[in-house]
Structure formats: C-alpha cells, structure tokens
C-alpha positions as CSV (number, residue, x, y, z in Angstrom):
1,M,-237.2,99.4,67.5
2,K,-238.3,98.3,64.1
3,Q,-238.0,94.6,63.4
4,R,-236.6,92.8,60.3
5,V,-237.4,89.2,59.4
6,L,-234.8,86.8,58.0
7,K,-235.6,83.9,55.7
8,N,-235.9,81.5,58.7
9,A,-238.8,83.7,60.0
10,Q,-236.8,84.7,63.1
11,S,-237.3,88.4,63.9
12,Y,-234.3,90.5,64.6
13,T,-233.6,94.2,65.2
14,E,-231.4,96.1,62.9
15,E,-228.7,96.1,65.6
16,Q,-228.9,92.3,65.8
17,L,-228.7,92.0,62.0
18,E,-225.6,94.1,62.0
19,M,-224.1,91.8,64.6
20,I,-225.0,88.7,62.6
21,E,-223.4,90.1,59.5
22,A,-220.2,90.9,61.4
23,I,-220.0,87.3,62.7
24,R,-220.5,86.0,59.2
25,A,-217.9,88.4,57.8
26,V,-215.3,87.0,60.2
27,G,-216.4,83.5,59.5
28,E,-215.8,84.0,55.8
29,L,-212.4,85.6,56.4
30,I,-211.1,82.7,58.5
31,Q,-213.1,80.0,56.7
32,D,-214.3,78.6,60.0
33,R,-216.9,79.2,62.7
34,P,-215.4,82.2,64.6
35,R,-214.5,81.7,68.3
36,R,-215.3,84.7,70.5
37,T,-211.6,85.5,71.0
38,V,-210.9,85.4,67.3
39,Y,-214.0,87.5,66.6
40,R,-212.9,90.1,69.2
41,R,-209.6,90.7,67.4
42,Y,-211.4,91.5,64.1
43,A,-214.0,93.6,65.9
44,L,-211.3,95.8,67.5
45,V,-209.6,96.5,64.2
46,N,-212.8,97.1,62.2
47,D,-214.9,98.8,64.9
48,W,-217.5,96.0,64.8
49,P,-219.9,95.2,67.6
50,Q,-218.0,93.8,70.6
51,P,-218.7,90.2,71.7
52,E,-220.1,91.4,75.1
53,N,-222.7,93.4,73.3
54,I,-223.5,90.5,71.1
55,I,-223.9,88.2,74.0
56,R,-226.3,90.7,75.7
57,Q,-228.4,90.7,72.6
58,F,-228.5,87.0,72.0
59,G,-228.1,85.5,75.4
60,S,-224.8,83.6,74.7
61,W,-222.1,83.4,72.1
62,P,-223.3,79.9,70.9
63,E,-226.8,81.4,70.3
64,A,-225.3,84.3,68.4
65,L,-223.4,81.8,66.2
66,S,-226.6,79.9,65.7
67,A,-228.3,83.1,64.6
68,A,-225.5,83.6,62.1
69,G,-226.0,80.1,60.7
70,Y,-223.2,78.2,62.5
71,E,-223.7,74.9,64.3
72,W,-222.2,74.7,67.8
73,N,-220.6,71.5,69.0
74,V,-221.3,71.6,72.8
75,D,-219.0,68.6,73.3
76,Q,-215.9,70.4,72.0
77,Q,-213.7,71.5,74.9
78,P,-212.4,75.1,75.2
79,E,-208.7,74.0,75.1
80,E,-209.5,72.3,71.8
81,L,-211.1,75.4,70.4
82,E,-208.1,77.6,71.3
83,R,-205.5,75.2,69.9
84,A,-204.3,76.4,66.5
85,P,-201.1,76.2,64.5
86,K,-198.6,79.2,64.7
87,Y,-196.6,80.6,61.8
88,T,-193.5,82.8,61.5
89,K,-193.3,85.6,59.1
90,D,-190.9,83.6,56.9
91,E,-193.3,80.7,56.8
92,I,-196.2,83.0,55.7
93,L,-194.0,84.7,53.1
94,K,-193.0,81.2,51.7
95,S,-196.7,80.4,51.5
96,F,-197.3,83.5,49.5
97,E,-194.3,82.6,47.3
98,R,-195.9,79.2,46.6
99,Y,-199.2,80.9,45.9
100,A,-197.5,83.1,43.3
101,Q,-196.0,80.1,41.6
102,D,-199.3,78.3,41.4
103,V,-201.7,81.2,40.8
104,G,-199.9,84.3,39.8
105,S,-198.6,87.6,41.3
106,T,-202.1,89.2,41.7
107,I,-203.8,88.0,44.9
108,T,-207.3,88.4,46.3
109,L,-208.5,87.0,49.6
110,K,-211.0,84.8,47.8
111,K,-208.4,83.4,45.4
112,Y,-206.0,82.7,48.4
113,Q,-208.7,80.9,50.4
114,M,-209.6,78.7,47.4
115,W,-205.9,77.9,46.8
116,R,-205.3,77.2,50.5
117,K,-207.9,74.4,50.5
118,S,-205.6,72.3,48.3
119,V,-202.3,73.2,50.2
120,H,-201.3,71.4,53.4
121,H,-200.7,73.7,56.4
122,A,-201.0,77.0,54.5
123,P,-201.7,79.8,57.0
124,S,-205.2,81.2,57.2
125,H,-206.2,84.8,56.7
126,Y,-206.5,85.2,60.5
127,H,-202.9,84.1,61.1
128,I,-201.6,86.3,58.3
129,V,-203.3,89.4,59.6
130,K,-202.3,88.6,63.2
131,M,-198.6,88.5,62.1
132,F,-198.5,91.4,59.7
133,G,-201.2,93.7,61.0
134,S,-203.2,93.7,57.8
135,W,-203.9,91.7,54.7
136,H,-202.5,94.5,52.5
137,D,-199.3,94.8,54.4
138,A,-198.7,91.0,54.2
139,C,-199.3,91.0,50.4
140,T,-196.9,94.0,50.0
141,A,-194.2,92.2,52.1
142,A,-194.5,89.2,49.8
143,G,-194.3,91.4,46.7
144,L,-197.8,90.5,45.5
145,E,-200.4,92.9,44.1
146,A,-203.4,92.8,46.3
147,S,-206.6,93.2,44.3
148,V,-209.8,94.5,45.9
149,T,-213.3,94.0,44.5
150,Y,-214.5,97.6,45.1
151,S,-212.7,100.8,45.7
152,K,-213.8,103.1,48.5
153,A,-215.1,105.6,45.9
154,E,-217.3,102.8,44.3
155,L,-218.7,101.8,47.6
156,A,-219.5,105.4,48.6
157,A,-221.1,106.0,45.2
158,S,-223.4,103.0,45.7
159,L,-224.4,104.1,49.2
160,R,-225.1,107.6,48.0
161,Q,-227.3,106.4,45.2
162,A,-229.2,104.1,47.7
163,I,-229.7,107.0,50.1
164,E,-230.9,109.3,47.3
165,E,-233.4,106.7,46.1
166,V,-234.6,105.3,49.5
167,G,-233.9,108.2,51.9
168,F,-231.6,108.9,54.9
169,A,-233.5,106.3,56.9
170,L,-231.9,103.6,54.7
171,S,-231.7,100.5,56.9
172,F,-229.2,97.6,56.6
173,E,-231.9,95.2,55.3
174,A,-233.3,97.8,52.9
175,Y,-229.9,98.4,51.4
176,R,-229.3,94.6,51.0
177,E,-232.5,94.3,49.0
178,W,-231.7,97.5,47.0
179,A,-228.2,96.2,46.2
180,K,-229.6,92.8,44.9
181,R,-232.1,94.6,42.7
182,N,-229.5,97.0,41.3
183,N,-226.5,94.7,41.2
184,K,-224.5,96.9,43.6
185,P,-221.8,96.1,46.2
186,S,-223.1,93.9,49.0
187,T,-223.5,94.7,52.7
188,K,-220.5,92.5,53.4
189,A,-218.3,94.7,51.1
190,L,-219.5,97.8,52.9
191,L,-218.8,96.3,56.4
192,H,-215.3,95.2,55.3
193,R,-214.6,98.8,54.2
194,Y,-216.3,100.9,56.9
195,G,-216.4,98.5,59.8
196,S,-220.1,98.8,60.7
197,W,-223.3,99.8,59.1
198,S,-223.8,102.9,61.2
199,A,-220.2,104.1,60.4
200,A,-220.9,103.7,56.6
201,I,-224.2,105.6,56.8
202,H,-222.6,108.4,58.9
203,A,-219.7,108.8,56.5
204,I,-221.9,109.0,53.4
205,E,-224.4,111.3,55.1
206,N,-221.6,113.7,56.0
207,E,-220.3,113.6,52.4
208,I,-223.8,114.4,51.0
209,R,-224.3,117.3,53.5
210,L,-220.9,118.7,52.7
211,S,-221.5,118.5,49.0
212,K,-224.8,120.4,49.4
213,Q,-223.2,123.1,51.5
214,Q,-220.4,123.6,49.0
215,A,-223.0,123.8,46.2
216,Q,-224.8,126.7,48.0
C-alpha cells in the first residue's frame, strides 16, 4: 500500500491516516484525549474505524493516541479514566439556556466549547450527544438554532471538484493538500459529515457516475 509521510517524518498508510484523523476528530469534539470506550461510541454512530482495527494497526490504543498527537499518562488508573460527571436532560437544557443568555440563540459546537471553558460544570459535547442522541437534537430541544460550517451540498461540491482535478484515485492526504491550496472544506469537515474517507469518496463517485449516465 502506498505510504504517506506526516510532518514528524513518521510513515503511515492511508488507512492509518484515516484512523488518526478519526481519533483527532473525537478529541476535538470532547476537548480531551479520547478514551477507547468514548471513541467507540462515536465510531459506531459515524461509521469510523473501530478501536480493535486501530489497535491492530498501531499495536495498542496508547500508541494510536501517540500517533494522533496525544500524550499518554501510563500512571493514570483505568478507574480514574472512566470516572466522569453525569448530567440529566434538564441540567443540559439549563446549560443551553445559560449559553443563550451569554452568547445568543445561534449555537455552533465551536462556540459552545469556547463558552464551556469559562463555565463551571457545563456538560461536554460527549455527554450532550450521549443523552439526546445527536448534537442537533439537543440544540432543537433547547430551542437553539444549530449553525453548521458547511452544508452537505457544499462538501459534495468540494469533493467533486477535487476528484475532477486530481482524479478518482484522490487520496486522503492529496485532498488535504488540495483543500489547503484552494481554501476548501477540511478533511475533518468531510469526516464529520460522511463518517469516513472511503464513504465520502464512494458517495461522490456514485453522484458523478449517475450524473454522467443521466447526461447520456
């Protein structure tokens, strides 16, 4: 399999790069180093690589975290890692109500995470999604307008353009570099929308082929 090289000169396969990006995506969502049990919940919902597959690729979960740029404290006990505050729906909704008072009725995950840093015991994105099933459902229940950075149509258009310019063999790393040069949606945005790189490429390839068939 063709290799890609990250900035730290470590060589990874495209499959490993996709796994690293998925770990980083979860870490950014929960604003913390993702434990394997936490990552698994997001992986199941988003059809991301399962932790067992990641461990087979990297040797262990700590080594996978290290590849994704996270430090691993080997002295931390498993029971300490699993311990986390729990929230009721009412407590989460009250947190959203306070957010609305402080920031406004339009909410994005990034704005919420920034606001949460200054608020004692505000629930994390992980706890919110675990309770309501999705970020959008939680925002709707709180009466807030959830704003997204890119629509699915915008992401699809960006991928189509990249494929048309680079070809159907467009790799994860090749798109990343293309997106930077052309100021297009990031790989992280695509993974959040489609769940995995292969799923994104498959969806767009089907759209392009269908369009060509209809044009004939």
